[in-house]
C-alpha positions as CSV (number, residue, x, y, z in Angstrom):
1,X,61.7,70.4,66.5
2,X,60.8,72.5,69.6
3,X,60.4,70.9,73.0
4,X,56.9,71.0,74.5
5,X,56.7,71.4,78.3
6,X,53.6,69.9,80.0
7,X,53.1,70.4,83.7
8,X,52.9,67.1,85.4
9,X,52.4,67.9,89.1
10,X,53.6,70.0,92.0
11,X,55.2,68.8,95.2
12,X,55.9,70.9,98.3
13,X,59.0,70.2,100.4
14,X,58.7,71.6,103.9
15,X,61.8,71.9,106.2
16,X,61.4,71.8,110.0
17,X,63.8,72.1,112.8
18,X,63.2,68.9,114.9
19,X,65.9,69.5,117.5
20,X,69.6,70.0,118.0
21,X,72.6,67.8,117.2
22,X,75.1,66.9,119.9
23,X,77.3,69.8,118.7
24,X,74.4,72.2,119.0
25,X,73.6,72.6,115.3
26,X,70.0,72.6,114.2
27,X,68.6,69.2,113.1
28,X,66.5,69.7,110.0
29,X,63.8,67.3,108.8
30,X,62.0,67.5,105.5
31,X,58.4,66.5,104.7
32,X,56.9,66.3,101.2
33,X,53.4,67.2,100.3
34,X,52.3,65.7,97.0
35,X,49.2,66.3,94.8
36,X,49.3,70.1,95.1
37,X,47.3,71.8,92.4
38,X,49.8,73.2,89.9
39,X,47.6,76.2,89.2
40,X,47.5,77.3,92.8
41,X,49.1,80.7,93.5
42,X,52.4,80.7,95.4
43,X,51.1,82.9,98.1
44,X,48.1,80.7,98.7
45,X,50.3,77.6,98.9
46,X,52.7,79.3,101.3
47,X,49.8,80.5,103.5
48,X,48.3,77.0,103.8
49,X,51.7,75.5,104.7
50,X,52.3,78.1,107.4
51,X,48.8,77.5,108.8
52,X,49.2,73.7,108.8
53,X,52.7,73.5,110.2
54,X,52.0,76.2,112.7
55,X,50.0,73.6,114.5
56,X,53.1,71.5,115.1
57,X,55.7,71.7,117.9
58,X,58.6,72.1,115.4
59,X,59.4,75.5,113.9
60,X,59.0,75.9,110.1
61,X,62.4,76.6,108.5
62,X,61.4,76.8,104.8
63,X,59.0,75.9,102.0
64,X,60.1,74.8,98.5
65,X,57.7,74.3,95.6
66,X,58.9,71.7,93.0
67,X,56.9,72.0,89.7
68,X,57.5,68.8,87.7
69,X,57.3,69.1,84.0
70,X,57.3,66.5,81.2
71,X,59.4,67.5,78.2
72,X,58.5,66.0,74.8
73,X,59.2,66.8,71.2
């Protein structure tokens, strides 16, 4: 029987540089944004994250989109 994939939800994980360690390496912090519309275009999601996190003091390091899928038979 084939497996059926049903999109459950989308979560964004945003990485920010919040400072430096004692050794001088970047200190990275992650924030999660839940309840993202799974049909939203990647470019639109990225543009919103860049606009929102551009208002903060910490530089944006990266954006990851995690699409969660339920698998059933």
